[in-house]
N, C-alpha and C positions, 0 to 999 in steps of 0.2 A: 198118471197121478204123481204128484209130488208129496213131499213129507208133510207139508202143512195140511193138506186134504186129509192124509191119514190121521193126523193128530185131531182134527176136527171130528171125524167119523169115530175115533175111539173115545173122545169125550162125550159124544152124543150117545154112544152105545152103552156107556157105563152108567148104571143108575146112581142117581144123586143120593148120597147118605145124609140122612137128617140127624142132627146131634141129639144125644141122649137127653131127654127131659130133665134128668137129675143133675147132669153136668151144667145145664143152662140155668138151673135154679140155685146152684151153689153160691154165686155171688150175692143174691138176694138174702139167702139164709145167713151167710157170713155177716152181711151188714146188719141184719136183725140182731144177731148174737152180740156184735159190738155195741149196738145201741142199748141192748139190755144191760149189759155189764157196765157201760159208761154213764148211762142216763137214768134208766128206770130203776135198776136195783139200788143205787145210792139214795134216790128220792124216797123210795119205800122205806129204807132204813131210817132215813132222817124223820120221816112221818111217824114211824113207830117210836123213835126216841122222844119225839115232842109229845105224842099221846101219853107215853109213860110219865113224862114230866108233869103234864097237866093233871094227871089222875093223882099224882103224889103230893101236890101242894096242900098245905095246912095252914091254919091260923099261926101267924107270927112270922111266916116266911117273907123275906124281902125279895121283891120280884121287879122285874122290868116288862113292860107291855110292849106290843108291837108298835104303839105310838111313841115309845120312848119315855113313857112316864114311869118313874120309879116311886116304889111305895111299899107298905107293909100290908099283908092280908090280914083283915080284921075279922072276916066271916066267909066261910065257904058254904055255898049252896050247891044244889044238884048240878045245874048247868052254868052257875055264874059265881063270881067271887067279889066281895067288897074289899076295895083296896083303900087304905088310909094313905092319903098323899101329904097331908099337913095336919096341924091341930084343927080339929073340928071340920076337916074336909074329907069326905069318904065318897068314893065313886064306885059304881057297880060295872064290872066288865064281864064279858063272856069269858069262860075258861080258856078257850082257844086263843084269846088275845094275849095270854101270857107268853112272852118270848123266852125269858130265862129267869132262873132263880139265883139271885145274887148270894144270899145267905140263908140257910135253912134254920128253922126255929130250934132244931136239936143242937146245932153248933154253937 
């Protein structure tokens, strides 16, 4: 018998060790944590801020809609707002269509 035969027999006799399941799952858990902090969490924060903005609008606020229309809120309803765009031009929008408040009625 030569040395290469002994090495082959030694490898065949040694039981193959399987990697620990927790060690093999660590990269997936690490990737999920990165996705959570870089993508999911900031989007949830942005959504909360937008919801707070939409709930706080009141008559007299100057707003910009998602369509880019600038106007002044003339009436606030439960799910919609009426925005005055020009003299004698009023358009009804869903509250969620408000993108930003340029100037509050209080200011």
